[in-house]
mmCIF file as Biopython writes it, N, C-alpha, C and O atoms, coordinates in Angstrom:
data_model
#
loop_
_atom_site.group_PDB
_atom_site.id
_atom_site.type_symbol
_atom_site.label_atom_id
_atom_site.label_alt_id
_atom_site.label_comp_id
_atom_site.label_asym_id
_atom_site.label_entity_id
_atom_site.label_seq_id
_atom_site.pdbx_PDB_ins_code
_atom_site.Cartn_x
_atom_site.Cartn_y
_atom_site.Cartn_z
_atom_site.occupancy
_atom_site.B_iso_or_equiv
_atom_site.auth_seq_id
_atom_site.auth_asym_id
_atom_site.pdbx_PDB_model_num
ATOM 1   N N  . MET A ? 1  ? 11.363  23.051 40.142 1.0 0.0 1  A 1 
ATOM 2   C CA . MET A ? 1  ? 10.673  23.778 39.103 1.0 0.0 1  A 1 
ATOM 3   C C  . MET A ? 1  ? 9.929   22.959 38.616 1.0 0.0 1  A 1 
ATOM 4   O O  . MET A ? 1  ? 10.153  21.758 38.770 1.0 0.0 1  A 1 
ATOM 5   N N  . GLY A ? 2  ? 8.676   23.494 37.788 1.0 0.0 2  A 1 
ATOM 6   C CA . GLY A ? 2  ? 7.818   22.751 37.026 1.0 0.0 2  A 1 
ATOM 7   C C  . GLY A ? 2  ? 7.197   23.525 36.138 1.0 0.0 2  A 1 
ATOM 8   O O  . GLY A ? 2  ? 7.281   24.751 36.062 1.0 0.0 2  A 1 
ATOM 9   N N  . GLY A ? 3  ? 6.354   22.552 35.230 1.0 0.0 3  A 1 
ATOM 10  C CA . GLY A ? 3  ? 5.336   23.568 34.398 1.0 0.0 3  A 1 
ATOM 11  C C  . GLY A ? 3  ? 4.722   22.389 33.833 1.0 0.0 3  A 1 
ATOM 12  O O  . GLY A ? 3  ? 4.971   21.221 34.129 1.0 0.0 3  A 1 
ATOM 13  N N  . TRP A ? 4  ? 3.764   22.891 32.854 1.0 0.0 4  A 1 
ATOM 14  C CA . TRP A ? 4  ? 2.761   22.197 32.052 1.0 0.0 4  A 1 
ATOM 15  C C  . TRP A ? 4  ? 3.203   21.741 30.902 1.0 0.0 4  A 1 
ATOM 16  O O  . TRP A ? 4  ? 3.653   22.624 30.171 1.0 0.0 4  A 1 
ATOM 17  N N  . VAL A ? 5  ? 3.236   20.511 30.425 1.0 0.0 5  A 1 
ATOM 18  C CA . VAL A ? 5  ? 3.658   20.040 28.892 1.0 0.0 5  A 1 
ATOM 19  C C  . VAL A ? 5  ? 2.349   19.711 28.459 1.0 0.0 5  A 1 
ATOM 20  O O  . VAL A ? 5  ? 1.431   19.249 29.135 1.0 0.0 5  A 1 
ATOM 21  N N  . GLN A ? 6  ? 2.372   20.083 26.919 1.0 0.0 6  A 1 
ATOM 22  C CA . GLN A ? 6  ? 1.231   19.903 26.019 1.0 0.0 6  A 1 
ATOM 23  C C  . GLN A ? 6  ? 1.671   19.004 24.934 1.0 0.0 6  A 1 
ATOM 24  O O  . GLN A ? 6  ? 2.736   19.316 24.402 1.0 0.0 6  A 1 
ATOM 25  N N  . ARG A ? 7  ? 1.104   18.015 24.524 1.0 0.0 7  A 1 
ATOM 26  C CA . ARG A ? 7  ? 1.558   17.471 23.452 1.0 0.0 7  A 1 
ATOM 27  C C  . ARG A ? 7  ? 0.260   16.902 22.687 1.0 0.0 7  A 1 
ATOM 28  O O  . ARG A ? 7  ? -0.579  16.220 23.275 1.0 0.0 7  A 1 
ATOM 29  N N  . ARG A ? 8  ? 0.143   17.327 20.978 1.0 0.0 8  A 1 
ATOM 30  C CA . ARG A ? 8  ? -0.504  17.137 20.220 1.0 0.0 8  A 1 
ATOM 31  C C  . ARG A ? 8  ? -0.017  16.936 19.009 1.0 0.0 8  A 1 
ATOM 32  O O  . ARG A ? 8  ? 0.937   17.537 18.517 1.0 0.0 8  A 1 
ATOM 33  N N  . PHE A ? 9  ? -0.748  15.976 18.439 1.0 0.0 9  A 1 
ATOM 34  C CA . PHE A ? 9  ? -0.405  15.957 16.819 1.0 0.0 9  A 1 
ATOM 35  C C  . PHE A ? 9  ? -1.752  15.981 15.731 1.0 0.0 9  A 1 
ATOM 36  O O  . PHE A ? 9  ? -2.924  15.989 16.105 1.0 0.0 9  A 1 
ATOM 37  N N  . ASP A ? 10 ? -1.346  15.988 14.465 1.0 0.0 10 A 1 
ATOM 38  C CA . ASP A ? 10 ? -2.709  16.510 13.725 1.0 0.0 10 A 1 
ATOM 39  C C  . ASP A ? 10 ? -2.597  15.042 12.850 1.0 0.0 10 A 1 
ATOM 40  O O  . ASP A ? 10 ? -1.582  14.733 12.224 1.0 0.0 10 A 1 
ATOM 41  N N  . PRO A ? 11 ? -3.727  14.265 12.918 1.0 0.0 11 A 1 
ATOM 42  C CA . PRO A ? 11 ? -3.818  12.979 12.238 1.0 0.0 11 A 1 
ATOM 43  C C  . PRO A ? 11 ? -4.082  12.966 11.028 1.0 0.0 11 A 1 
ATOM 44  O O  . PRO A ? 11 ? -4.295  11.937 10.387 1.0 0.0 11 A 1 
ATOM 45  N N  . SER A ? 12 ? -4.100  14.163 10.554 1.0 0.0 12 A 1 
ATOM 46  C CA . SER A ? 12 ? -4.723  14.207 8.982  1.0 0.0 12 A 1 
ATOM 47  C C  . SER A ? 12 ? -3.303  14.237 8.174  1.0 0.0 12 A 1 
ATOM 48  O O  . SER A ? 12 ? -3.340  13.972 6.972  1.0 0.0 12 A 1 
ATOM 49  N N  . LYS A ? 13 ? -2.159  14.522 8.736  1.0 0.0 13 A 1 
ATOM 50  C CA . LYS A ? 13 ? -0.699  14.415 8.264  1.0 0.0 13 A 1 
ATOM 51  C C  . LYS A ? 13 ? -0.271  13.426 8.394  1.0 0.0 13 A 1 
ATOM 52  O O  . LYS A ? 13 ? 0.863   13.226 7.961  1.0 0.0 13 A 1 
ATOM 53  N N  . MET A ? 14 ? -1.142  12.169 9.179  1.0 0.0 14 A 1 
ATOM 54  C CA . MET A ? 14 ? -0.201  10.821 9.503  1.0 0.0 14 A 1 
ATOM 55  C C  . MET A ? 14 ? -0.302  9.855  8.006  1.0 0.0 14 A 1 
ATOM 56  O O  . MET A ? 14 ? -1.112  10.082 7.108  1.0 0.0 14 A 1 
ATOM 57  N N  . THR A ? 15 ? 0.390   9.109  8.002  1.0 0.0 15 A 1 
ATOM 58  C CA . THR A ? 15 ? 0.193   8.270  6.727  1.0 0.0 15 A 1 
ATOM 59  C C  . THR A ? 15 ? 0.541   6.758  7.314  1.0 0.0 15 A 1 
ATOM 60  O O  . THR A ? 15 ? 1.562   6.633  7.991  1.0 0.0 15 A 1 
ATOM 61  N N  . THR A ? 16 ? -0.029  5.985  7.141  1.0 0.0 16 A 1 
ATOM 62  C CA . THR A ? 16 ? -0.004  4.511  7.367  1.0 0.0 16 A 1 
ATOM 63  C C  . THR A ? 16 ? 0.272   3.278  6.110  1.0 0.0 16 A 1 
ATOM 64  O O  . THR A ? 16 ? 0.394   3.761  4.984  1.0 0.0 16 A 1 
ATOM 65  N N  . ASN A ? 17 ? 0.351   2.150  6.179  1.0 0.0 17 A 1 
ATOM 66  C CA . ASN A ? 17 ? 0.285   1.234  5.206  1.0 0.0 17 A 1 
ATOM 67  C C  . ASN A ? 17 ? -1.295  1.351  4.647  1.0 0.0 17 A 1 
ATOM 68  O O  . ASN A ? 17 ? -1.600  1.554  3.472  1.0 0.0 17 A 1 
ATOM 69  N N  . THR A ? 18 ? -2.350  1.151  5.919  1.0 0.0 18 A 1 
ATOM 70  C CA . THR A ? 18 ? -3.755  1.294  5.118  1.0 0.0 18 A 1 
ATOM 71  C C  . THR A ? 18 ? -3.952  2.610  4.492  1.0 0.0 18 A 1 
ATOM 72  O O  . THR A ? 18 ? -4.916  2.517  3.732  1.0 0.0 18 A 1 
ATOM 73  N N  . THR A ? 19 ? -3.483  3.727  4.484  1.0 0.0 19 A 1 
ATOM 74  C CA . THR A ? 19 ? -3.845  4.872  3.746  1.0 0.0 19 A 1 
ATOM 75  C C  . THR A ? 19 ? -3.692  4.533  2.295  1.0 0.0 19 A 1 
ATOM 76  O O  . THR A ? 19 ? -4.423  5.109  1.490  1.0 0.0 19 A 1 
ATOM 77  N N  . TYR A ? 20 ? -2.804  3.645  1.880  1.0 0.0 20 A 1 
ATOM 78  C CA . TYR A ? 20 ? -2.611  3.471  0.124  1.0 0.0 20 A 1 
ATOM 79  C C  . TYR A ? 20 ? -3.683  2.232  0.411  1.0 0.0 20 A 1 
ATOM 80  O O  . TYR A ? 20 ? -4.425  2.473  -0.541 1.0 0.0 20 A 1 
ATOM 81  N N  . GLU A ? 21 ? -3.961  1.699  0.707  1.0 0.0 21 A 1 
ATOM 82  C CA . GLU A ? 21 ? -4.801  0.168  0.588  1.0 0.0 21 A 1 
ATOM 83  C C  . GLU A ? 21 ? -6.273  1.218  0.604  1.0 0.0 21 A 1 
ATOM 84  O O  . GLU A ? 21 ? -6.864  1.611  -0.401 1.0 0.0 21 A 1 
ATOM 85  N N  . THR A ? 22 ? -6.585  1.475  1.835  1.0 0.0 22 A 1 
ATOM 86  C CA . THR A ? 22 ? -8.160  1.599  1.444  1.0 0.0 22 A 1 
ATOM 87  C C  . THR A ? 22 ? -8.276  3.401  1.823  1.0 0.0 22 A 1 
ATOM 88  O O  . THR A ? 22 ? -9.371  3.847  2.165  1.0 0.0 22 A 1 
ATOM 89  N N  . GLY A ? 23 ? -7.416  4.055  1.751  1.0 0.0 23 A 1 
ATOM 90  C CA . GLY A ? 23 ? -7.668  5.623  1.977  1.0 0.0 23 A 1 
ATOM 91  C C  . GLY A ? 23 ? -7.686  6.306  3.313  1.0 0.0 23 A 1 
ATOM 92  O O  . GLY A ? 23 ? -7.702  7.502  3.602  1.0 0.0 23 A 1 
ATOM 93  N N  . GLY A ? 24 ? -7.675  4.809  4.329  1.0 0.0 24 A 1 
ATOM 94  C CA . GLY A ? 24 ? -8.343  5.759  5.612  1.0 0.0 24 A 1 
ATOM 95  C C  . GLY A ? 24 ? -6.849  5.281  6.200  1.0 0.0 24 A 1 
ATOM 96  O O  . GLY A ? 24 ? -6.126  4.496  5.588  1.0 0.0 24 A 1 
ATOM 97  N N  . THR A ? 25 ? -6.506  5.884  7.488  1.0 0.0 25 A 1 
ATOM 98  C CA . THR A ? 25 ? -5.664  5.590  8.625  1.0 0.0 25 A 1 
ATOM 99  C C  . THR A ? 25 ? -5.959  4.371  9.207  1.0 0.0 25 A 1 
ATOM 100 O O  . THR A ? 25 ? -4.856  4.093  9.678  1.0 0.0 25 A 1 
ATOM 101 N N  . GLY A ? 26 ? -6.750  3.375  9.523  1.0 0.0 26 A 1 
ATOM 102 C CA . GLY A ? 26 ? -6.635  2.379  10.041 1.0 0.0 26 A 1 
ATOM 103 C C  . GLY A ? 26 ? -6.554  2.473  11.308 1.0 0.0 26 A 1 
ATOM 104 O O  . GLY A ? 26 ? -6.687  1.424  11.937 1.0 0.0 26 A 1 
ATOM 105 N N  . GLU A ? 27 ? -6.299  3.819  12.111 1.0 0.0 27 A 1 
ATOM 106 C CA . GLU A ? 27 ? -6.181  3.643  13.788 1.0 0.0 27 A 1 
ATOM 107 C C  . GLU A ? 27 ? -7.504  4.170  14.394 1.0 0.0 27 A 1 
ATOM 108 O O  . GLU A ? 27 ? -8.363  4.660  13.661 1.0 0.0 27 A 1 
ATOM 109 N N  . ASN A ? 28 ? -7.618  4.099  15.328 1.0 0.0 28 A 1 
ATOM 110 C CA . ASN A ? 28 ? -8.714  4.676  16.066 1.0 0.0 28 A 1 
ATOM 111 C C  . ASN A ? 28 ? -8.156  6.012  17.059 1.0 0.0 28 A 1 
ATOM 112 O O  . ASN A ? 28 ? -7.692  5.813  18.181 1.0 0.0 28 A 1 
ATOM 113 N N  . LEU A ? 29 ? -8.229  6.787  16.716 1.0 0.0 29 A 1 
ATOM 114 C CA . LEU A ? 29 ? -7.651  8.363  17.176 1.0 0.0 29 A 1 
ATOM 115 C C  . LEU A ? 29 ? -8.747  8.720  17.826 1.0 0.0 29 A 1 
ATOM 116 O O  . LEU A ? 29 ? -9.629  9.098  17.055 1.0 0.0 29 A 1 
ATOM 117 N N  . ALA A ? 30 ? -9.047  8.749  19.009 1.0 0.0 30 A 1 
ATOM 118 C CA . ALA A ? 30 ? -10.154 9.412  19.870 1.0 0.0 30 A 1 
ATOM 119 C C  . ALA A ? 30 ? -9.620  10.267 20.554 1.0 0.0 30 A 1 
ATOM 120 O O  . ALA A ? 30 ? -10.387 11.166 20.900 1.0 0.0 30 A 1 
ATOM 121 N N  . ASN A ? 31 ? -8.408  10.364 20.953 1.0 0.0 31 A 1 
ATOM 122 C CA . ASN A ? 31 ? -7.553  11.668 21.891 1.0 0.0 31 A 1 
ATOM 123 C C  . ASN A ? 31 ? -6.403  11.716 21.140 1.0 0.0 31 A 1 
ATOM 124 O O  . ASN A ? 31 ? -5.654  10.740 21.093 1.0 0.0 31 A 1 
ATOM 125 N N  . THR A ? 32 ? -6.080  13.150 20.306 1.0 0.0 32 A 1 
ATOM 126 C CA . THR A ? 32 ? -4.980  13.170 19.660 1.0 0.0 32 A 1 
ATOM 127 C C  . THR A ? 32 ? -4.141  14.422 20.613 1.0 0.0 32 A 1 
ATOM 128 O O  . THR A ? 32 ? -3.193  14.980 20.060 1.0 0.0 32 A 1 
ATOM 129 N N  . SER A ? 33 ? -4.358  14.662 21.440 1.0 0.0 33 A 1 
ATOM 130 C CA . SER A ? 33 ? -3.271  15.578 22.462 1.0 0.0 33 A 1 
ATOM 131 C C  . SER A ? 33 ? -3.895  15.547 24.216 1.0 0.0 33 A 1 
ATOM 132 O O  . SER A ? 33 ? -5.013  15.617 24.727 1.0 0.0 33 A 1 
ATOM 133 N N  . PHE A ? 34 ? -2.597  15.413 24.689 1.0 0.0 34 A 1 
ATOM 134 C CA . PHE A ? 34 ? -2.606  15.238 26.227 1.0 0.0 34 A 1 
ATOM 135 C C  . PHE A ? 34 ? -1.589  16.333 26.725 1.0 0.0 34 A 1 
ATOM 136 O O  . PHE A ? 34 ? -0.771  16.995 26.087 1.0 0.0 34 A 1 
ATOM 137 N N  . GLY A ? 35 ? -1.896  16.315 28.054 1.0 0.0 35 A 1 
ATOM 138 C CA . GLY A ? 35 ? -1.005  17.696 28.781 1.0 0.0 35 A 1 
ATOM 139 C C  . GLY A ? 35 ? -1.171  16.774 30.406 1.0 0.0 35 A 1 
ATOM 140 O O  . GLY A ? 35 ? -2.151  16.214 30.898 1.0 0.0 35 A 1 
ATOM 141 N N  . TYR A ? 36 ? 0.501   16.964 30.992 1.0 0.0 36 A 1 
ATOM 142 C CA . TYR A ? 36 ? 0.688   16.693 31.921 1.0 0.0 36 A 1 
ATOM 143 C C  . TYR A ? 36 ? 1.590   17.568 32.891 1.0 0.0 36 A 1 
ATOM 144 O O  . TYR A ? 36 ? 2.214   18.373 32.200 1.0 0.0 36 A 1 
ATOM 145 N N  . ILE A ? 37 ? 1.852   17.688 34.069 1.0 0.0 37 A 1 
ATOM 146 C CA . ILE A ? 37 ? 2.692   18.465 34.786 1.0 0.0 37 A 1 
ATOM 147 C C  . ILE A ? 37 ? 4.084   17.952 35.082 1.0 0.0 37 A 1 
ATOM 148 O O  . ILE A ? 37 ? 4.078   16.856 35.644 1.0 0.0 37 A 1 
ATOM 149 N N  . ASP A ? 38 ? 5.336   18.499 34.830 1.0 0.0 38 A 1 
ATOM 150 C CA . ASP A ? 38 ? 6.381   17.802 34.748 1.0 0.0 38 A 1 
ATOM 151 C C  . ASP A ? 38 ? 7.233   18.609 36.067 1.0 0.0 38 A 1 
ATOM 152 O O  . ASP A ? 38 ? 6.709   19.603 36.571 1.0 0.0 38 A 1 
ATOM 153 N N  . GLY A ? 39 ? 8.332   18.192 36.481 1.0 0.0 39 A 1 
ATOM 154 C CA . GLY A ? 39 ? 8.930   18.798 37.429 1.0 0.0 39 A 1 
ATOM 155 C C  . GLY A ? 39 ? 10.312  18.034 37.531 1.0 0.0 39 A 1 
ATOM 156 O O  . GLY A ? 39 ? 10.589  16.877 37.216 1.0 0.0 39 A 1 
ATOM 157 N N  . SER A ? 40 ? 11.089  19.037 38.069 1.0 0.0 40 A 1 
ATOM 158 C CA . SER A ? 40 ? 12.659  18.410 38.592 1.0 0.0 40 A 1 
ATOM 159 C C  . SER A ? 40 ? 12.955  19.379 39.637 1.0 0.0 40 A 1 
ATOM 160 O O  . SER A ? 40 ? 12.446  20.496 39.727 1.0 0.0 40 A 1 
ATOM 161 N N  . VAL A ? 41 ? 13.797  18.878 40.402 1.0 0.0 41 A 1 
ATOM 162 C CA . VAL A ? 41 ? 14.477  19.325 41.406 1.0 0.0 41 A 1 
ATOM 163 C C  . VAL A ? 41 ? 16.056  19.181 41.431 1.0 0.0 41 A 1 
ATOM 164 O O  . VAL A ? 41 ? 16.499  18.163 40.900 1.0 0.0 41 A 1 
ATOM 165 N N  . GLY A ? 42 ? 17.023  20.141 42.023 1.0 0.0 42 A 1 
ATOM 166 C CA . GLY A ? 42 ? 18.175  20.240 42.200 1.0 0.0 42 A 1 
ATOM 167 C C  . GLY A ? 42 ? 18.693  21.007 43.482 1.0 0.0 42 A 1 
ATOM 168 O O  . GLY A ? 42 ? 18.166  21.889 44.160 1.0 0.0 42 A 1 
ATOM 169 N N  . LEU A ? 43 ? 20.012  20.307 43.581 1.0 0.0 43 A 1 
ATOM 170 C CA . LEU A ? 43 ? 20.744  21.276 44.371 1.0 0.0 43 A 1 
ATOM 171 C C  . LEU A ? 43 ? 22.402  21.452 44.303 1.0 0.0 43 A 1 
ATOM 172 O O  . LEU A ? 43 ? 23.161  20.610 43.823 1.0 0.0 43 A 1 
ATOM 173 N N  . SER A ? 44 ? 22.729  22.496 44.779 1.0 0.0 44 A 1 
ATOM 174 C CA . SER A ? 44 ? 24.150  23.096 44.502 1.0 0.0 44 A 1 
ATOM 175 C C  . SER A ? 44 ? 24.645  23.294 45.606 1.0 0.0 44 A 1 
ATOM 176 O O  . SER A ? 44 ? 23.869  23.496 46.540 1.0 0.0 44 A 1 
ATOM 177 N N  . TYR A ? 45 ? 25.907  23.297 45.818 1.0 0.0 45 A 1 
ATOM 178 C CA . TYR A ? 45 ? 27.006  23.473 46.879 1.0 0.0 45 A 1 
ATOM 179 C C  . TYR A ? 45 ? 28.134  23.969 46.596 1.0 0.0 45 A 1 
ATOM 180 O O  . TYR A ? 45 ? 28.884  23.198 45.997 1.0 0.0 45 A 1 
ATOM 181 N N  . ASN A ? 46 ? 28.629  25.257 46.872 1.0 0.0 46 A 1 
ATOM 182 C CA . ASN A ? 46 ? 29.813  25.738 46.554 1.0 0.0 46 A 1 
ATOM 183 C C  . ASN A ? 46 ? 30.424  26.040 47.793 1.0 0.0 46 A 1 
ATOM 184 O O  . ASN A ? 46 ? 29.753  26.205 48.811 1.0 0.0 46 A 1 
ATOM 185 N N  . SER A ? 47 ? 31.757  26.128 47.766 1.0 0.0 47 A 1 
ATOM 186 C CA . SER A ? 47 ? 32.608  26.683 49.062 1.0 0.0 47 A 1 
ATOM 187 C C  . SER A ? 47 ? 34.041  26.863 48.531 1.0 0.0 47 A 1 
ATOM 188 O O  . SER A ? 47 ? 34.367  26.615 47.370 1.0 0.0 47 A 1 
ATOM 189 N N  . GLN A ? 48 ? 34.802  27.284 49.417 1.0 0.0 48 A 1 
ATOM 190 C CA . GLN A ? 48 ? 36.105  27.547 49.140 1.0 0.0 48 A 1 
ATOM 191 C C  . GLN A ? 48 ? 36.945  26.893 50.319 1.0 0.0 48 A 1 
ATOM 192 O O  . GLN A ? 48 ? 36.832  26.877 51.545 1.0 0.0 48 A 1 
ATOM 193 N N  . MET A ? 49 ? 37.857  26.349 49.376 1.0 0.0 49 A 1 
ATOM 194 C CA . MET A ? 49 ? 39.186  25.382 50.383 1.0 0.0 49 A 1 
ATOM 195 C C  . MET A ? 49 ? 39.887  26.097 51.166 1.0 0.0 49 A 1 
ATOM 196 O O  . MET A ? 49 ? 40.027  25.799 52.352 1.0 0.0 49 A 1 
ATOM 197 N N  . ARG A ? 50 ? 40.572  27.421 50.476 1.0 0.0 50 A 1 
ATOM 198 C CA . ARG A ? 50 ? 41.371  27.859 51.520 1.0 0.0 50 A 1 
ATOM 199 C C  . ARG A ? 50 ? 41.179  29.403 51.197 1.0 0.0 50 A 1 
ATOM 200 O O  . ARG A ? 50 ? 40.429  29.759 50.287 1.0 0.0 50 A 1 
ATOM 201 N N  . ASP A ? 51 ? 41.955  30.390 52.057 1.0 0.0 51 A 1 
ATOM 202 C CA . ASP A ? 51 ? 41.738  31.766 51.858 1.0 0.0 51 A 1 
ATOM 203 C C  . ASP A ? 51 ? 41.828  32.373 49.993 1.0 0.0 51 A 1 
ATOM 204 O O  . ASP A ? 51 ? 41.375  33.424 49.540 1.0 0.0 51 A 1 
ATOM 205 N N  . ARG A ? 52 ? 42.403  31.518 49.425 1.0 0.0 52 A 1 
ATOM 206 C CA . ARG A ? 52 ? 42.649  31.822 47.925 1.0 0.0 52 A 1 
ATOM 207 C C  . ARG A ? 52 ? 41.102  31.812 47.177 1.0 0.0 52 A 1 
ATOM 208 O O  . ARG A ? 52 ? 40.367  30.828 47.270 1.0 0.0 52 A 1 
ATOM 209 N N  . ALA A ? 53 ? 40.767  32.885 46.522 1.0 0.0 53 A 1 
ATOM 210 C CA . ALA A ? 53 ? 39.535  32.686 45.590 1.0 0.0 53 A 1 
ATOM 211 C C  . ALA A ? 53 ? 39.452  31.693 44.591 1.0 0.0 53 A 1 
ATOM 212 O O  . ALA A ? 53 ? 38.419  31.080 44.319 1.0 0.0 53 A 1 
ATOM 213 N N  . SER A ? 54 ? 40.825  31.500 43.909 1.0 0.0 54 A 1 
ATOM 214 C CA . SER A ? 54 ? 40.870  30.389 43.031 1.0 0.0 54 A 1 
ATOM 215 C C  . SER A ? 54 ? 40.467  28.746 43.548 1.0 0.0 54 A 1 
ATOM 216 O O  . SER A ? 54 ? 40.338  27.731 42.865 1.0 0.0 54 A 1 
ATOM 217 N N  . ASP A ? 55 ? 40.355  28.919 44.790 1.0 0.0 55 A 1 
ATOM 218 C CA . ASP A ? 55 ? 40.532  27.475 45.344 1.0 0.0 55 A 1 
ATOM 219 C C  . ASP A ? 55 ? 39.034  26.785 45.640 1.0 0.0 55 A 1 
ATOM 220 O O  . ASP A ? 55 ? 38.790  25.875 46.433 1.0 0.0 55 A 1 
ATOM 221 N N  . ASN A ? 56 ? 37.971  27.602 44.628 1.0 0.0 56 A 1 
ATOM 222 C CA . ASN A ? 56 ? 36.349  27.512 44.750 1.0 0.0 56 A 1 
ATOM 223 C C  . ASN A ? 56 ? 36.194  25.994 44.356 1.0 0.0 56 A 1 
ATOM 224 O O  . ASN A ? 56 ? 37.085  25.433 43.719 1.0 0.0 56 A 1 
ATOM 225 N N  . TYR A ? 57 ? 35.368  25.523 44.636 1.0 0.0 57 A 1 
ATOM 226 C CA . TYR A ? 57 ? 34.384  24.094 44.351 1.0 0.0 57 A 1 
ATOM 227 C C  . TYR A ? 57 ? 33.098  24.077 44.493 1.0 0.0 57 A 1 
ATOM 228 O O  . TYR A ? 57 ? 32.442  24.716 45.316 1.0 0.0 57 A 1 
ATOM 229 N N  . TYR A ? 58 ? 32.635  23.176 43.509 1.0 0.0 58 A 1 
ATOM 230 C CA . TYR A ? 58 ? 31.263  23.342 42.896 1.0 0.0 58 A 1 
ATOM 231 C C  . TYR A ? 58 ? 30.819  21.917 43.288 1.0 0.0 58 A 1 
ATOM 232 O O  . TYR A ? 58 ? 31.717  21.118 43.557 1.0 0.0 58 A 1 
ATOM 233 N N  . LEU A ? 59 ? 29.540  21.510 43.350 1.0 0.0 59 A 1 
ATOM 234 C CA . LEU A ? 59 ? 29.006  20.013 43.704 1.0 0.0 59 A 1 
ATOM 235 C C  . LEU A ? 59 ? 27.867  20.346 43.663 1.0 0.0 59 A 1 
ATOM 236 O O  . LEU A ? 59 ? 27.475  21.325 44.299 1.0 0.0 59 A 1 
ATOM 237 N N  . GLY A ? 60 ? 26.915  19.474 42.762 1.0 0.0 60 A 1 
ATOM 238 C CA . GLY A ? 60 ? 25.688  19.802 42.528 1.0 0.0 60 A 1 
ATOM 239 C C  . GLY A ? 60 ? 24.973  18.415 41.551 1.0 0.0 60 A 1 
ATOM 240 O O  . GLY A ? 60 ? 25.587  17.678 40.780 1.0 0.0 60 A 1 
ATOM 241 N N  . ILE A ? 61 ? 23.696  18.386 41.853 1.0 0.0 61 A 1 
ATOM 242 C CA . ILE A ? 61 ? 22.905  16.883 41.327 1.0 0.0 61 A 1 
ATOM 243 C C  . ILE A ? 61 ? 21.496  17.605 41.345 1.0 0.0 61 A 1 
ATOM 244 O O  . ILE A ? 61 ? 21.050  18.465 42.105 1.0 0.0 61 A 1 
ATOM 245 N N  . ALA A ? 62 ? 20.884  16.888 40.121 1.0 0.0 62 A 1 
ATOM 246 C CA . ALA A ? 62 ? 19.847  17.163 39.894 1.0 0.0 62 A 1 
ATOM 247 C C  . ALA A ? 62 ? 18.840  15.856 39.276 1.0 0.0 62 A 1 
ATOM 248 O O  . ALA A ? 62 ? 19.307  14.785 38.889 1.0 0.0 62 A 1 
ATOM 249 N N  . TYR A ? 63 ? 17.439  16.188 39.281 1.0 0.0 63 A 1 
ATOM 250 C CA . TYR A ? 63 ? 17.103  15.152 38.717 1.0 0.0 63 A 1 
ATOM 251 C C  . TYR A ? 63 ? 15.492  15.550 38.155 1.0 0.0 63 A 1 
ATOM 252 O O  . TYR A ? 63 ? 14.511  15.865 38.829 1.0 0.0 63 A 1 
ATOM 253 N N  . HIS A ? 64 ? 15.625  15.409 36.712 1.0 0.0 64 A 1 
ATOM 254 C CA . HIS A ? 64 ? 14.491  15.883 35.677 1.0 0.0 64 A 1 
ATOM 255 C C  . HIS A ? 64 ? 13.902  14.880 35.678 1.0 0.0 64 A 1 
ATOM 256 O O  . HIS A ? 64 ? 14.283  13.745 35.967 1.0 0.0 64 A 1 
ATOM 257 N N  . HIS A ? 65 ? 12.150  15.551 35.089 1.0 0.0 65 A 1 
ATOM 258 C CA . HIS A ? 65 ? 11.017  14.607 35.057 1.0 0.0 65 A 1 
ATOM 259 C C  . HIS A ? 65 ? 10.701  13.336 35.912 1.0 0.0 65 A 1 
ATOM 260 O O  . HIS A ? 65 ? 10.552  12.138 35.673 1.0 0.0 65 A 1 
ATOM 261 N N  . PHE A ? 66 ? 10.664  14.233 37.149 1.0 0.0 66 A 1 
ATOM 262 C CA . PHE A ? 66 ? 10.319  12.670 37.987 1.0 0.0 66 A 1 
ATOM 263 C C  . PHE A ? 66 ? 8.984   11.883 38.132 1.0 0.0 66 A 1 
ATOM 264 O O  . PHE A ? 66 ? 8.885   10.724 38.536 1.0 0.0 66 A 1 
ATOM 265 N N  . ASN A ? 67 ? 7.971   12.705 37.734 1.0 0.0 67 A 1 
ATOM 266 C CA . ASN A ? 67 ? 6.989   12.234 37.548 1.0 0.0 67 A 1 
ATOM 267 C C  . ASN A ? 67 ? 6.292   11.736 36.337 1.0 0.0 67 A 1 
ATOM 268 O O  . ASN A ? 67 ? 5.215   11.146 36.255 1.0 0.0 67 A 1 
ATOM 269 N N  . ARG A ? 68 ? 7.241   12.146 35.288 1.0 0.0 68 A 1 
ATOM 270 C CA . ARG A ? 68 ? 7.060   11.141 33.503 1.0 0.0 68 A 1 
ATOM 271 C C  . ARG A ? 68 ? 8.596   11.118 32.875 1.0 0.0 68 A 1 
ATOM 272 O O  . ARG A ? 68 ? 9.315   12.115 32.817 1.0 0.0 68 A 1 
ATOM 273 N N  . PRO A ? 69 ? 8.923   9.932  32.463 1.0 0.0 69 A 1 
ATOM 274 C CA . PRO A ? 69 ? 10.128  10.151 31.608 1.0 0.0 69 A 1 
ATOM 275 C C  . PRO A ? 69 ? 9.965   10.678 30.403 1.0 0.0 69 A 1 
ATOM 276 O O  . PRO A ? 69 ? 10.940  10.870 29.677 1.0 0.0 69 A 1 
#
């Protein structure tokens, strides 16, 4: 499974120590947004041990965000 992730922030709503001293942010914010493809993979197995329906078992494993944490 995968998808496109977008991150963005508004630097006009940011406050730093420099904001109170000089009125500016004091930061070089050339890029305030970015995006990337995120993915995950998983495996599921289920079975029955005996002829009774109540003796089912399920095993599963998954790995998320395998290209970025």
